[in-house]
C-alpha positions in Angstrom: 18.0 5.5 -7.9 17.8 2.0 -7.0 14.9 0.2 -7.4 14.3 -0.5 -3.8 14.0 3.0 -3.1 11.5 3.5 -5.9 9.3 1.3 -3.4 6.4 -0.7 -4.8 2.8 -0.4 -5.1 0.4 -1.4 -2.5 -3.5 -0.5 -2.0 -4.3 1.0 1.3 -8.0 1.2 2.1 -8.9 3.5 4.6 -12.2 4.3 6.5 -14.3 7.1 7.2 -17.6 6.8 10.0 -20.7 6.6 8.6 -22.8 6.6 11.7 -24.2 4.1 13.6 -25.9 0.7 13.2 -29.2 -0.4 15.0 -27.1 -1.7 17.8 -24.8 1.4 18.0 -21.8 -0.1 16.6 -20.0 2.6 14.3 -20.5 2.3 10.8 -17.5 3.0 8.1 -17.2 3.8 4.4 -14.1 2.6 2.7 -11.9 4.0 0.0 -9.1 2.5 -1.5 -5.8 4.3 -2.6 -2.6 3.6 -4.6 0.7 4.4 -2.5 4.3 3.7 -3.4 5.6 2.2 -0.3 9.0 0.1 1.2 7.8 -3.3 2.2 9.8 -5.3 4.7 8.1 -8.9 5.5 8.7 -10.9 8.3 10.9 -13.6 8.1 9.8 -17.0 9.4 12.0 -17.0 12.3 10.1 -13.9 13.3 6.8 -14.9 12.7 4.7 -16.0 15.7 2.5 -19.0 15.7 1.0 -18.9 19.3 -2.6 -19.5 17.9 -3.3 -23.2 17.8 -4.4 -23.4 14.3 -3.5 -20.3 12.7 -0.2 -17.8 11.9 0.4 -14.5 12.5 2.2 -12.4 9.6 3.7 -9.2 10.1 5.0 -6.4 7.4 6.4 -3.2 7.9 6.0 -0.4 5.4 7.7 2.9 4.8 5.3 5.4 3.2 6.2 8.7 1.5 6.5 12.1 3.0 3.6 13.0 0.7 1.0 10.2 2.1 -1.7 12.2 4.0 -3.7 9.6 4.5 -4.9 8.6 8.4 -4.3 5.0 8.6 -6.2 4.1 11.8 -7.8 0.9 11.3 -6.6 0.8 7.7 -5.9 -2.8 5.4 -3.2 -2.7 3.5 -3.8 -4.8 0.1 -0.1 -6.3 -0.5 0.9 -9.2 -3.0 -2.8 -10.5 -2.8 -2.7 -10.4 1.2 -4.7 -8.4 3.3 -2.9 -6.7 6.7 -4.7 -4.7 9.2 -2.6 -1.7 10.4 -1.6 -1.6 14.1 -1.8 1.7 16.1 -1.6 5.3 14.8 1.1 5.8 12.2 2.4 9.4 11.4 5.4 11.0 9.8 8.5 11.2 11.8 12.4 11.6 10.8 13.6 8.9 9.0 17.2 8.2 7.3 15.3 7.1 4.8 15.1 10.6 2.3 11.2 11.1 1.7 10.1 7.6 3.4 9.2 9.3 6.9 5.8 7.3 7.9 6.4 4.1 9.6 3.6 2.0 9.7 3.3 -2.0 11.3 0.8 -4.2 9.9 -0.4 -7.7 10.6 -2.5 -10.8 9.1 -3.6 -13.3 10.9 -4.5 -16.7 9.0 -6.5 -19.4 10.7 
């Protein structure tokens, strides 16, 4: 098996609601999980710079079939940068044997 299909480690922090603060906003407890993932980084041409003083960077991940995490609102630490998961990822049929959860995540600088 090639190194590519082995994936690389990422840290995924998931949240669990713990109640509400004094203003009625939800509070969360965070838990970190080490997971292997196939990661695709956006290229310079696909990055967007619509913010006047910032840059948006995106990554796409494929997680293994064995991943049972609820990724809504999760944070992904990859190569020293923190990305926020978009949407509600779930397992779908995939041509990549065993890598069937596609995740889109974004990081905004500035």
